[in-house]
N, C-alpha and C positions, 0 to 999 in steps of 0.2 A: 502492498498499502505507499502511498506519497501522497504529501499535502501543500495544496496549493497555499502561500501566505497570503493575501494578500496587506495594503496596506497600514491600514487599520488595526491588524494582531500587532506589525512591529510598533506602531506609533503605542499603541496601548503599554504595551511593554518597556518600551524607553520611555515613556513616561511617569511611570510608573502607578498608572490608572487602576483604577478595578475588576477582577474579572478577567484581567490578562492570562491568556495562554501558555505556558510553558513552550519552547521553542524544542526543550529535549524529549516528549513526549510526541513531539511530532513530525519526525526526523524517519523516514530523509523526506526533502523538504523541495522546493520550488517558487518562486516569485519571480512577475515579472520584471524586466528591467525601469517598468515603470514607478513600480515602489520604491526604489531610489529619489526618482526626482520627486515623487509626493511626499515623504517622508521628512528632507531637505527641504524641501520652499513650508512643509506646513512645523517645522521648527523654526527657521530664518522668520517664516510671519511671527512667532508668538517672539522672538525677541524683538520683531519693529514690536511687538504691540508694548512690551517690555513687562510682560510672562515670564520667560527668564531673560539672563543673564550670558552675557559671554561667556562667561569661565562655565554657567551650564551648557549651553544652546554646545560648544567644542565636546562637550563629554558627553550630552546626549549624540550629536551628531557622532562621533566616535563608535557611539553607541551601535547605530544605524549597522554606522559599516561593517562590526566587526559581528551582526548577526546578516549580515548581505554575503559577509565571506564564509558563514560556515551552511547557505545552501545552495543552489544551484537557481544561477537566474537566466531567465527565457528570455532574446530582444525581440524586439515588440517586429517583428519581420512584418513582410507583405502577406500573408496565411494568417498570421492574428488581424492584422490592422482590416483583410476582409470580410474574415467572419466577426468582426468586431463591426461591420457595417452591416450583416443582415439585422434582422429580424429576431428576439428572443422570445418569450410565453411573457413575460412583467416586461414592466418599460422601466430602463436604462439608465444614465448618462453615458456622456462617450470615453472617463475615466473606470467606469464600473462595466463597462462594455467588453473593454479589452483588458481589465482582469476574467472577467468569466470568458469572452476567446480564448486567452492562454492556454488558460486551464481546463475546453474544453476540446484546445487541440491537441495539448501535452497526453491526457485521456487515452485518446485518438491515436496515439506514436505512441505512449504505452499502454498496453490493455489488460495488462497483467494487474489483479487483483484490483480493487477499490480503489480507485480516486473523492477526500477526503476535502474538503474548499473551508478555509480558514480565513473566517471576518466576524469582522463587529456587529458589520455595516447591513441589518436590517431588509432592507430592499435590495439591493447587494445578494443576501443570502437567500429571499425569493423566490429572485430570478436563478439560483444554483442550482436548488430541492429541484425545479421547474425542470432543470435540464438534466434532473439524474444523477447529483454532485448530490453526498454522502456532506453533512453540512454543519463544523460546531464553529461556538462561539458566540451564531445570534439566538 
């Protein structure tokens, strides 16, 4: 079994928010290259809003990079972009569609066992379930 991690999972862990999934129980794991961008933009936004200081920003950015080193990062290639542009069973925004498309194409290319989708986003979780993925975190 493999677990897809969306950005909300890494962010909740790095920000120390309640209910964070522990990465040790999610291995092997993979995520989209989009996750790095989302996580770092979120941290920069929190810093710009003065919700975290410069030292805290540096520490949390380092933690994101450490987490990403421990998982397989899937590039946003043309097949993923095409799949994200197709309809899904429930409404999704662009970034969520890219995450779900990445997980679905991963599952197609690695058909052994079940694929688990880890997210703390209820809308994304609903769409992943509707696509036949096991969902944890939401």
